[in-house]
N, C-alpha and C positions, 0 to 999 in steps of 0.2 A: 629392331626392337620387338617385333612380333615374334621373332625366333626366341629371344630371351624370355618374353612373357609366357611363352608356350611350355617353358620348362617349369614355370612356378605351379605350385600345387593348388591351383584355382579349382573350385568345385564346379566347373563350367560344364553344361550339358551341350551335346552336339546340335540339339534342336533349339537352343536359345540363341538370341541375338545380343546378349549382354556383353558388353566390353568396357574397357577402362574410359574414363571421361578424357577424351583426346584434346578437347578444348582446353581443359584445366593443364594436361600435360604439356601441350604445345606452348601455352603462355610461360610456363616455368622454364621450358627449354629456351625460348627466346631470351627471357630475362637472364638466365645462366650465360648464354652467349654474349649478351651486352656486358654482364659483369666480367667475363674473361677478358674481353677487349678492354674495357675501362681499367681493370687492375693492371694490365700491362701498360697501358698509356700513362696511368697516374703514378705508377711505383718505379719505373725505369731509372729516373734520374736519382732518387732517393737511393735506390738499391745499388746503383754504380758506386755513389759517394760513400755509403756506409758499409756496404758488403762486397764491393769490388766486382759485382756482376749485375748487369741491368736486369738480368732474367731471374733474380734470386726469388722475388715474391711470386712472379708467374709460375715457376716450377712448382712452388710450395702450393700455390692456389690450384694447379692442375692435380697434385697429389691429393688434396683435401676434396677436390671435385670428384676424383675417382672413388675416394673413400665414401663420399656422400652417395653417390650412385650405387655403390655396392650395398651399403646400409639401407638405402631405400628399397632395393629389390628384396632384401631379407624381410624388412617389415611389410612390403607388398605381399609377401607369401603367408603372413599370419593371419588367420582368420579374425573377424571383428569379435566374434564371441569370446575369444581368449582375452582380449582387452577388456571386454565387458565383465568377464567373470574374475580376472585377476587384477583389475586396475587399482583396487585398494593398496596392493604392495607398492605401487610406485610412489605413495606418499612417503613410505619408509625410505625408499631409494632416494627421494628428494631431500629429506631430512639428513640422511647419511652423507650425501655429497656436500651439502652446506656446512655441515659440521666438519667434514675432512678438510675442506678447503681453508678453514680457520686455524687448522693445527699446524704450528710451525714445522718445517721440514717436509710437509705433504703439500700444503698449498704454496702456490708461487705468487710473490708480490711483484707487482708491475705498476709504475706510476703511483705508488701510494695506496693501491688497492689490492687485496689478497683475494682474487676471484678464480684463479686458474689451478688446475691439477695437471701435473705432468705425468704423461703415459708414454715413456720412452721418448722418441724423437718428437712427438706431438704433444700439444697442450689443449686441454679441454676446458672451457669456461663452464663452471658449475651451474651458474644461473640460466645458461641457454638450455641445458638439460632439464633443469627444474621446470622451466615454462612448459615444455612438452608433457613432462611427467604429471604437472598439475592439471592439465587439460584432461588427460585420460582419467586421472583419479577422480577430480571433482565431477566429471561427466558420470562416471560410474556411481559415486556417492549420491548425486543429485538425482539421477535417474531412478535409483532404488528408494529415495526419500522424498520424491516429488510430492505426494499426497500429504505427508506430514508438514512439509514446508508451506504448502498451500493453505493448510487449515490451522496450523499452530505456529505463530510467529516466534516462540521460544526456540523452535527447531532450527532457526537460523543460526544460533549461537555456535552450534557444533561445526559447521563449515567455516565460519567466521573466526573461530579459534584455531582451526587448522591453517587458514590463510595467514592469520596474525603470526603464527610460529615460523611460517616460511618468510614472512616479510622482515620480522625481527632479525632472522639470520642473514637475509640478503643486506640488511642495513649494517650489519656488523662488518661486512667485507671492506668497504661499504659499496653498495650498488643501488643508488638512489633510482636510477633510470629503470633498471630491472624491477624494483619494487613498484613503481608506478604502473608499469605495462602489466605486471602480474595482478595487481589490485583491480585494474580496470577490466582484464580478461575474466577473472573469477566473478568480479561483480556483475558482468554481463551475463555469465552463465547462470548466476543465481536468479537474476530477473527472468530469464527464459524458463527456469525450473519452476517459477510460480511466486517468487517473492513480490509482495505488493509494491506498487510504485512509491508510496510514501516511505516504505522501509528502505528502498534503494536510494532515495534522495537523502534520507537520514544517514544512511551509511556513507554515501557519497560526501556529504558535509563533514562527517567525522573524519573521513579519510583525508580530505583536502585540509582540514584544520590541523591534523596531526603532521602530514607531510610539510605543510607551510611552517609549523613550529619547528620542525627539524631543520628546514631550510634557513630559518632565522637564527637558530641557536648555533648553527655550523658556520664558522666564518667564511670557509671557502665557498659554500653553497650560497651564502647571501651574497658574497662578491660576484659569483657567476650570475646571479639574479640581477644585480645592479648593472652588471656589465651588458647583459642582454638588452636592458632598456635604454642604455646608451653607450654602445661599444667604441664610438669615436672619442669619447671622453678620455679613454686611456687606451689608445690604439696600439701603442708599442709594448704594452704589458698585459693586463687582464683581458683587454679587448682585442688583442692581436689577431687570434685565431678567427673570431667572427669578422673582423674588418677584412681580412684577406680573403675570407669566403665570399663576402659581399662585392669585393673587387673582381672575384673570378665570375660572379653573376653578371656585373656591369660589362666586363669586357666580352661576354658571350653575345651580348645584344640580341638581334633576331635570329640569325643562322649559324652563330658561333664562328670560332676561328678555325675549326677543322680538326679532325682526329689527330692527336699528337702534337698540337700547336699550342697547348696550354702553357701560359708563363707561370701561374701560381703554383703548379706542380714542382717548379724548378726550386725547390726548398724554401719557398715563401709560405705556402699554407701548410701547417702541420697536419698529420693524419690524413693526407690527401687521397691515399689509397684504401682508407678504412672508413671512419666516421664521416669524412668530409668528401667522399667520392662523388657525390651528387653535385657538389660544387664545380668540380673539374668537368663533369658531364655538361653541366650548364655553360661552362666556359668554351667547350669544344663544339657543342652542338646548338647552343643558343636557346631562345625561347621556344622555338619550334621543337626542337629535340626533347626539351623538358616536358611539353605538353604530351608528346608521343610516349615518352617513358611513363609519365604519370598515368596516361590512358592505359597502358598494359597493366599497371597495377590495379587500377580500377576494375578492368575486366576480369583479372585474377580474383580480386576480393569479391566481386559480385558473382562470380561463378562459385565460389565457395559458400556464400550465403544462399544460393539457389539450391545447393545440395542439402544445406541445413533446413531450408524451407520444405523441400521434398520429404525429408526424414520426419519433420513434425507432422506433415499432412499424413503421412503413413503411420503416425503414433509410435515411431521408434525414438523414444526420448533420448536414450544413450548417444546415438548417432546424431541426433538433432543438437544436443547441447554440447557435445564434442566438437562438431564441425563448426557450430556457432562461435564457441570460444576460439577455435583456431582463426577464424575470420576476424575477430576482434584483436586477437594477437598480432596478425599480420598488419591489420589496419593501424593499431597503435605504433608498430614499428616504423611503418612507412611515414605516417603523419609526424612522428617525433623526429626521425632522421631529416626529413625534408624541411620540417619546421626550424630545426636547429641550424641546418646549412644556410637556410634563407633568412635567418634572424627573427623569426616569429616566436620562437621558443628558447629558453635558457639553455646553454650548452650541455648536452648530455652524450655519454659514450654508448651510442646505439647505432649498430650497423644498418645498412639498407639491404633488406632481405634479397638474397641471390645475385646481388651487384657488388657489394663492398668485399674487399679482403678481410677474411676472418674464418678460420677453419670451423670453430665451434658453431658459429651462426649458420654457416653454409651447410654443415652436416646435420643439425637439428631442424633447419627449416626444410631440408630435403626429406628427412624422416617424416616430418609433420605432413608434407605433400603425399608421401606414400601412404600414411595413415588415411588421409582423406580420400585418395583413390580407392583403396581397399574398402573403406566404409561405403563409399558410393556403389561399388561394385556389388558387395554383399546386400545392400538395400535394394539394388536392381534385381538381384537374383531373388530375393524374398518376394518382390512384386511380381515377378514373372511366375514363381512357383505357387504362390498363394491361391490363384484361381483354380489351379489343378487339384490343390488339396481340397478344394470344396466340392469338387465333381465326384 
């Protein structure tokens, strides 16, 4: 890894001790390793039955993993100042992607949702790209407008209209889960940028009211909500997926059945290697394994928020807001995936970061971590160099 990093165009001086955040990088590498093992364990029977090869998804996961590492290295080489200066362009990239995915013949429809763009042999989920683009764009916009937002509450309408346009396009796919995650992420960034607490609570109430109305007015969303409240009432139809997930948790008990010994992955639990991989992990590693995996995510998220805190202390609002947004994004994705798998939240199609099978999620989360590593590196460089500039 050191040999690879040495080739990147970092502005590193020989007399400085600044390096990448190896704690953050190590946590991500451990989670990626867990993900590779669990994708192999959870997908083999399904792949052998439907694709004739037990290694079908494992091979694809490795390809996406290599693409993710390559993309992360490219992003790692881009200075933070470029994102700070040209972040506003990513809003138009996000809009273009969300419009393109809705065009027949361009967007690909899977399971009733039109969320994917086909790029040759691979597919990209537009909403995953939009999440990362939104973090950089809103961080750039809010860091430049922070004083206005703090002093003129009407200035909140501009970023809110931008967020609303993204949410409407996401709901047209439809991607209800992605809409919720994006709204929470940007809402948290607005709060950090200086929006008053009562304004945030008002926006939160409006957002919850709107999303609740959409859920009630859409029959399939309302069915999911009712199923989540009592999945055993219709365990062989609308509640089937959740009840099978809960059975996996129950079978895992304290120490689990052991790697590869899951029963639910034998075509009982749908989406076992994607949205419900956490259930298979719980079945194979038990309560103790679940606690250890969640501890890894907690350490990762805490590390991200520590970077944001350091940036805020050093008055770098762009890095502070961007990293804070990334922390909220990762937190939401983990909480929703774990909550859905364990029956605490209605069923939503969100992957578990770095663990689930899903090329778009793996690629964009890896890029997000590379952004954080680069921002932290540039922040440390500015801290080291600032005392010299004063001498």
